[in-house]
C-alpha positions as CSV (number, residue, x, y, z in Angstrom):
1,M,0.0,0.0,0.0
2,Y,1.1,3.6,-0.5
3,I,1.0,6.1,2.3
4,Q,2.1,9.7,2.9
5,I,3.9,10.0,6.2
6,T,3.3,13.1,8.2
7,D,5.9,15.0,10.3
8,T,4.5,13.3,13.4
9,G,4.9,10.0,11.6
10,W,8.5,10.7,10.8
11,Q,9.2,11.6,14.4
12,H,7.4,8.4,15.6
13,L,9.5,6.3,13.2
14,S,12.7,8.0,14.2
15,Q,12.0,7.2,17.9
16,T,10.8,3.7,17.4
17,V,12.8,2.1,14.5
18,G,15.7,4.6,14.1
19,E,17.3,6.4,11.2
20,D,19.0,3.3,9.7
21,Y,15.7,1.5,9.3
22,I,14.2,4.7,7.7
23,K,17.1,5.0,5.4
24,H,17.1,1.3,4.2
25,C,13.5,0.2,4.6
26,I,11.3,3.3,3.9
27,E,13.3,5.8,1.8
28,P,14.0,3.4,-1.0
29,Y,10.3,3.0,-1.5
30,K,9.6,6.7,-2.0
31,T,7.7,7.5,-5.2
32,D,6.1,10.5,-6.8
33,V,2.4,10.5,-7.7
34,D,1.0,13.6,-9.3
35,G,3.7,15.8,-7.6
36,E,3.1,14.2,-4.2
37,T,5.5,12.0,-2.2
38,W,4.2,8.5,-1.3
39,Y,5.9,5.5,0.2
40,R,5.1,1.9,-0.9
41,L,5.2,-0.2,2.3
42,Q,3.8,-3.5,3.4
43,A,0.4,-3.2,5.0
44,H,1.6,-4.8,8.3
45,S,4.3,-2.1,8.6
46,V,1.8,0.7,8.1
47,F,-0.7,-0.8,10.6
48,R,1.9,-0.7,13.3
49,L,1.8,3.1,13.1
50,P,-0.8,4.7,15.3
51,I,-3.4,6.4,13.3
52,N,-4.6,8.9,15.9
53,F,-4.6,8.4,19.6
54,G,-5.6,11.8,20.8
55,G,-2.7,13.3,18.9
56,Q,-1.7,14.1,15.3
57,L,-1.9,11.6,12.5
58,T,1.2,9.7,11.7
59,Y,0.2,9.2,8.1
60,N,-2.5,10.8,5.9
61,S,-5.8,8.9,6.0
62,N,-5.8,8.5,2.2
63,V,-4.0,5.4,1.0
64,M,-3.5,3.9,-2.4
65,F,-3.1,0.3,-3.7
66,D,-1.8,-1.0,-7.0
67,N,-4.6,-2.8,-8.9
68,K,-2.3,-5.8,-9.3
69,D,-2.1,-6.1,-5.5
70,L,-5.9,-6.3,-5.2
71,T,-6.4,-9.3,-7.5
């Protein structure tokens, strides 16, 4: 799935998985869609991020999927 990570999400990732993980496991999957930055990540990785627990969102609530992944 494709997500857009918010500033709060980057902060959460930095604190929980660290910069090396971000550099090697998230940044390589960066892609541009209509001038916006998206990251293609496994759904189980995304679902570990808190959506909103009384604070700010860690990723935008709009997500995208490749059609080939849905068949």
